[in-house]
DRENDO-1510 file (C-alpha; in Angstrom, 1 decimal, always signed):
<recs>
REC; n; res; u; v; w
REC; 1; MET; -63.2; +60.0; -16.5 .
REC; 2; PHE; -62.9; +56.2; -16.7 .
REC; 3; GLN; -62.6; +56.4; -20.5 .
REC; 4; ILE; -59.8; +59.0; -20.3 .
REC; 5; ARG; -57.8; +56.8; -17.9 .
REC; 6; THR; -58.3; +53.7; -20.0 .
REC; 7; GLY; -57.2; +55.6; -23.1 .
REC; 8; VAL; -54.1; +57.0; -21.3 .
REC; 9; LEU; -53.2; +53.5; -20.0 .
REC; 10; THR; -53.7; +52.0; -23.5 .
REC; 11; ALA; -51.5; +54.7; -25.1 .
REC; 12; ALA; -48.8; +54.1; -22.4 .
REC; 13; ALA; -48.9; +50.4; -23.0 .
REC; 14; ILE; -48.5; +50.8; -26.7 .
REC; 15; LEU; -45.6; +53.3; -26.2 .
REC; 16; ILE; -43.8; +50.9; -23.8 .
REC; 17; SER; -44.4; +48.0; -26.2 .
REC; 18; THR; -42.9; +50.0; -29.1 .
REC; 19; LEU; -39.9; +51.0; -27.1 .
REC; 20; VAL; -39.2; +47.5; -25.9 .
REC; 21; SER; -39.5; +46.0; -29.4 .
REC; 22; ALA; -37.3; +48.8; -30.8 .
REC; 23; ALA; -34.4; +47.7; -28.5 .
REC; 24; PRO; -31.3; +46.5; -30.4 .
REC; 25; LEU; -30.8; +42.7; -30.6 .
REC; 26; LYS; -28.1; +41.8; -28.1 .
REC; 27; LEU; -25.5; +39.5; -29.7 .
REC; 28; GLN; -23.7; +36.9; -27.7 .
REC; 29; PRO; -19.9; +36.6; -28.4 .
REC; 30; ALA; -18.5; +33.1; -29.1 .
REC; 31; ASN; -17.7; +31.5; -25.8 .
REC; 32; PRO; -14.9; +30.5; -25.7 .
REC; 33; GLN; -13.4; +32.8; -28.3 .
REC; 34; PRO; -12.0; +30.6; -31.1 .
REC; 35; SER; -8.3; +30.3; -31.7 .
REC; 36; GLY; -6.5; +29.4; -34.9 .
REC; 37; VAL; -9.3; +30.8; -37.0 .
REC; 38; LYS; -8.8; +30.4; -40.8 .
REC; 39; SER; -9.9; +33.2; -43.0 .
REC; 40; GLY; -13.2; +32.9; -44.9 .
REC; 41; LEU; -16.4; +30.9; -44.1 .
REC; 42; SER; -17.2; +27.2; -44.4 .
REC; 43; VAL; -20.0; +26.2; -46.8 .
REC; 44; ARG; -22.1; +23.2; -47.6 .
REC; 45; TYR; -24.2; +23.1; -50.7 .
REC; 46; ALA; -27.3; +21.3; -51.9 .
REC; 47; TYR; -28.6; +21.3; -55.4 .
REC; 48; PRO; -32.4; +20.6; -55.3 .
REC; 49; GLN; -34.5; +20.4; -58.4 .
REC; 50; ASP; -36.2; +23.6; -57.3 .
REC; 51; VAL; -36.1; +25.9; -54.2 .
REC; 52; ARG; -38.6; +28.7; -53.4 .
REC; 53; THR; -38.5; +29.1; -49.6 .
REC; 54; LEU; -36.1; +28.8; -46.6 .
REC; 55; SER; -38.1; +25.7; -45.5 .
REC; 56; GLU; -37.4; +24.0; -48.8 .
REC; 57; ALA; -33.7; +25.1; -48.6 .
REC; 58; SER; -33.4; +23.6; -45.1 .
REC; 59; SER; -35.0; +20.4; -46.3 .
REC; 60; ALA; -32.6; +20.1; -49.3 .
REC; 61; LEU; -29.6; +20.3; -47.0 .
REC; 62; LYS; -30.9; +17.5; -44.8 .
REC; 63; ILE; -31.4; +15.3; -47.9 .
REC; 64; SER; -28.1; +15.8; -49.6 .
REC; 65; ALA; -25.3; +18.3; -48.8 .
REC; 66; GLU; -21.7; +18.5; -49.9 .
REC; 67; ARG; -18.8; +20.6; -48.7 .
REC; 68; GLY; -17.8; +23.4; -51.0 .
REC; 69; ARG; -14.7; +25.5; -51.4 .
REC; 70; ALA; -14.6; +28.1; -48.5 .
REC; 71; LEU; -16.1; +31.5; -49.1 .
REC; 72; SER; -13.7; +34.4; -48.9 .
REC; 73; GLY; -16.2; +36.4; -46.9 .
REC; 74; LEU; -19.6; +37.9; -47.7 .
REC; 75; ASP; -18.9; +40.1; -50.7 .
REC; 76; TYR; -20.3; +38.2; -53.7 .
REC; 77; ARG; -21.4; +40.8; -56.3 .
REC; 78; ASP; -24.4; +40.3; -58.6 .
REC; 79; THR; -23.5; +37.8; -61.2 .
REC; 80; ASN; -24.4; +37.5; -64.9 .
REC; 81; GLU; -26.9; +34.8; -65.8 .
REC; 82; GLY; -25.2; +31.5; -66.0 .
REC; 83; ASP; -22.3; +32.4; -63.7 .
REC; 84; LEU; -21.8; +30.1; -60.7 .
REC; 85; THR; -23.4; +31.0; -57.4 .
REC; 86; LEU; -20.8; +31.7; -54.7 .
REC; 87; THR; -18.3; +28.8; -54.8 .
REC; 88; SER; -20.8; +26.2; -55.9 .
REC; 89; LYS; -20.7; +24.1; -59.0 .
REC; 90; ARG; -24.1; +25.5; -60.4 .
REC; 91; ALA; -25.6; +28.8; -61.3 .
REC; 92; GLU; -29.2; +28.0; -60.3 .
REC; 93; HIS; -31.1; +26.0; -57.8 .
REC; 94; VAL; -28.4; +26.3; -55.2 .
REC; 95; VAL; -28.8; +26.1; -51.4 .
REC; 96; ALA; -25.9; +27.0; -49.1 .
REC; 97; SER; -25.3; +26.5; -45.4 .
REC; 98; ILE; -22.6; +29.1; -44.4 .
REC; 99; LYS; -20.9; +28.9; -41.0 .
REC; 100; GLY; -18.1; +30.5; -39.2 .
REC; 101; TYR; -17.5; +33.7; -37.3 .
REC; 102; VAL; -17.6; +37.4; -37.9 .
REC; 103; HIS; -15.2; +39.7; -35.9 .
REC; 104; PHE; -16.5; +43.0; -34.5 .
REC; 105; ASP; -13.6; +45.4; -33.7 .
REC; 106; THR; -15.7; +47.7; -31.6 .
REC; 107; PRO; -18.5; +47.2; -29.1 .
REC; 108; GLY; -21.7; +49.3; -29.3 .
REC; 109; VAL; -24.9; +49.5; -31.3 .
REC; 110; HIS; -24.5; +48.8; -35.0 .
REC; 111; ASN; -26.8; +48.4; -38.0 .
REC; 112; ILE; -26.6; +45.3; -40.2 .
REC; 113; ASP; -28.2; +44.3; -43.4 .
REC; 114; PHE; -27.6; +41.9; -46.3 .
REC; 115; LEU; -28.0; +42.2; -50.0 .
REC; 116; THR; -29.2; +38.9; -51.4 .
REC; 117; ASN; -30.6; +37.2; -54.4 .
REC; 118; ASP; -32.7; +35.1; -53.4 .
REC; 119; GLY; -33.5; +33.9; -49.9 .
REC; 120; ILE; -31.5; +34.3; -46.7 .
REC; 121; ARG; -31.8; +33.7; -42.9 .
REC; 122; ALA; -28.7; +35.1; -41.2 .
REC; 123; LYS; -27.9; +34.6; -37.5 .
REC; 124; ILE; -25.1; +36.3; -35.7 .
REC; 125; GLY; -24.4; +35.7; -32.0 .
REC; 126; GLY; -27.5; +33.6; -31.8 .
REC; 127; LYS; -29.9; +36.3; -33.2 .
REC; 128; VAL; -31.6; +36.5; -36.6 .
REC; 129; VAL; -30.2; +39.7; -38.1 .
REC; 130; GLY; -31.3; +39.3; -41.7 .
REC; 131; LYS; -34.1; +37.4; -43.3 .
REC; 132; PHE; -35.8; +37.3; -46.7 .
REC; 133; ASP; -38.0; +34.2; -47.6 .
REC; 134; GLY; -38.6; +34.3; -51.3 .
REC; 135; ARG; -37.2; +35.5; -54.6 .
REC; 136; GLN; -35.8; +38.9; -55.4 .
REC; 137; THR; -33.2; +40.5; -57.5 .
REC; 138; CYS; -30.0; +41.6; -55.6 .
REC; 139; ASP; -31.7; +43.7; -52.9 .
REC; 140; THR; -31.5; +44.4; -49.2 .
REC; 141; THR; -33.0; +42.8; -46.2 .
REC; 142; ILE; -34.6; +44.9; -43.5 .
REC; 143; MET; -31.8; +46.6; -41.5 .
REC; 144; SER; -31.3; +45.1; -38.0 .
REC; 145; GLU; -30.0; +47.2; -35.0 .
REC; 146; VAL; -27.7; +45.0; -32.9 .
REC; 147; GLU; -25.8; +45.5; -29.7 .
REC; 148; VAL; -22.3; +44.2; -29.7 .
REC; 149; PRO; -21.3; +44.0; -26.0 .
REC; 150; VAL; -17.6; +43.3; -26.5 .
REC; 151; ALA; -15.1; +43.3; -29.4 .
REC; 152; GLY; -14.4; +39.8; -30.7 .
REC; 153; TRP; -15.6; +36.8; -32.7 .
REC; 154; TYR; -19.4; +36.1; -33.0 .
REC; 155; ALA; -20.8; +32.9; -34.4 .
REC; 156; LEU; -22.3; +33.3; -37.9 .
REC; 157; ASP; -24.9; +30.9; -39.4 .
REC; 158; ILE; -26.5; +31.6; -42.7 .
REC; 159; LEU; -29.0; +29.6; -44.8 .
REC; 160; TYR; -29.1; +31.0; -48.3 .
REC; 161; PHE; -30.7; +29.9; -51.6 .
REC; 162; GLN; -30.6; +31.0; -55.2 .
REC; 163; ARG; -33.3; +29.9; -57.6 .
REC; 164; TYR; -33.1; +31.5; -61.1 .
REC; 165; GLY; -31.1; +34.1; -62.9 .
REC; 166; THR; -28.3; +36.0; -61.2 .
REC; 167; SER; -27.1; +35.7; -57.6 .
REC; 168; CYS; -25.5; +37.9; -55.0 .
REC; 169; LEU; -24.7; +37.9; -51.3 .
REC; 170; HIS; -23.2; +40.8; -49.3 .
REC; 171; MET; -23.2; +42.0; -45.7 .
REC; 172; ARG; -23.1; +45.6; -44.6 .
REC; 173; MET; -22.6; +47.0; -41.1 .
REC; 174; GLY; -22.1; +50.4; -39.6 .
REC; 175; PRO; -22.3; +52.1; -36.2 .
REC; 176; LYS; -25.7; +53.4; -35.2 .
REC; 177; GLY; -26.3; +56.8; -36.9 .
REC; 178; LYS; -23.7; +56.2; -39.6 .
REC; 179; ARG; -23.8; +54.8; -43.1 .
REC; 180; ALA; -23.4; +51.0; -43.3 .
REC; 181; GLY; -20.4; +49.8; -45.3 .
REC; 182; TRP; -19.4; +46.5; -46.8 .
REC; 183; MET; -17.9; +44.0; -44.3 .
REC; 184; PRO; -14.3; +43.3; -45.4 .
REC; 185; ASN; -13.4; +39.7; -46.1 .
REC; 186; LYS; -10.8; +39.8; -43.3 .
REC; 187; ALA; -13.7; +40.1; -40.7 .
REC; 188; PHE; -14.8; +36.5; -41.4 .
REC; 189; GLY; -13.2; +33.3; -40.2 .
REC; 190; HIS; -13.9; +29.6; -39.6 .
</recs>
């Protein structure tokens, strides 16, 4: 009888743990809400000799970073080899610190993911909602389920790096249970 109770309690603990960890990430709106927001996102670039990880990307920005031309949003399609990465002045070995806001028109539970080539750590409203630490062709991050408590602006902070070959960076979002779509450039500001 003791073994059955222990088994039942263990199973219940695992179920509760799974349910708690499956809860959406609750995003925090910018407080206060920004006024006079300009379209696009601000970006700072570093150009290290090589970059393979998010840790190396972060270090490169601490050593030497320069302001780049603002991004129009997060819809940068897969490039051809040799094309510039985002708005940087190089095609390869590029690190970007991207900051600003993303506007959510409707509250509720949403799914967010990113397409990236290569690494990314994306935070929205204080939560990591996209991460890939390594090299890949233009491919998705793991989808994050987020709770947007109110419509409005949410702080966005992205660390991105591109090593070799082509580059891309996109953000997709959709209400829970519906297909995620590309985030329009008008949803971003700084």
